[in-house]
C-alpha positions as CSV (number, residue, x, y, z in Angstrom):
1,M,108.7,120.3,95.1
2,E,111.5,121.2,97.5
3,N,110.9,120.6,101.1
4,D,111.6,123.2,103.7
5,T,112.0,122.5,107.4
6,W,111.9,124.9,110.5
7,Q,112.4,124.3,114.1
8,I,109.8,126.0,115.8
9,D,110.4,124.6,119.4
10,E,113.0,122.6,121.2
11,N,111.6,119.3,119.9
12,L,109.0,120.4,117.2
13,F,109.6,121.1,113.5
14,K,107.5,122.5,110.5
15,V,107.8,120.7,107.3
16,H,106.5,122.3,104.0
17,I,105.3,119.9,101.6
18,S,103.2,119.7,98.3
19,S,99.5,118.5,98.5
20,D,100.6,115.3,96.7
21,E,103.2,114.4,99.3
22,Y,100.7,115.1,101.9
23,K,98.2,112.8,100.6
24,E,100.8,110.1,100.8
25,I,101.9,110.5,104.2
26,K,99.1,111.8,106.3
27,E,97.7,108.6,107.4
28,E,101.2,106.8,107.5
29,F,102.5,109.4,110.1
30,N,99.0,110.1,111.7
31,I,99.5,113.9,110.9
32,K,97.1,116.0,112.7
33,N,98.7,119.5,112.9
34,T,98.6,121.1,109.5
35,C,98.4,124.4,107.7
36,K,96.9,124.6,104.3
37,Y,98.1,126.8,101.3
38,M,95.3,127.5,98.8
39,K,95.3,129.4,95.5
40,K,92.0,130.0,93.7
41,G,90.2,127.5,96.0
42,E,92.7,124.6,95.4
43,I,95.2,123.4,98.1
44,F,98.7,123.2,96.7
45,A,100.9,122.7,99.9
46,Y,100.7,121.9,103.6
47,D,102.9,122.8,106.5
48,I,102.9,119.7,108.9
49,I,104.1,119.9,112.6
50,V,106.3,116.8,113.7
51,D,108.4,116.0,116.6
52,K,112.2,115.3,116.4
53,D,111.7,111.6,116.1
54,E,108.9,112.0,113.4
55,L,110.9,114.4,111.4
56,K,113.5,111.7,110.7
57,K,111.0,109.3,109.5
58,V,109.0,111.8,107.5
59,T,112.3,113.1,105.9
60,K,113.4,109.8,104.8
61,R,109.9,109.1,103.4
62,L,109.8,112.3,101.5
63,E,113.3,111.5,100.0
64,E,111.5,108.4,98.6
65,F,109.4,110.7,96.7
66,D,112.5,112.4,95.2
67,C,111.8,115.6,96.9
């Protein structure tokens, strides 16, 4: 799944990721701010909110998933 990133504030970014990717990184990066995307009762994607420093780490980790 392609990841999309948007800057929403000076130091905050929103990253759109698949539900599989979210399961892999939620604890590693202590992700708390999320938005779920659901279809027919199943979560298929998330938006996570990270700061500028976390964005670099999250992006690098997602590249390891071949995103």
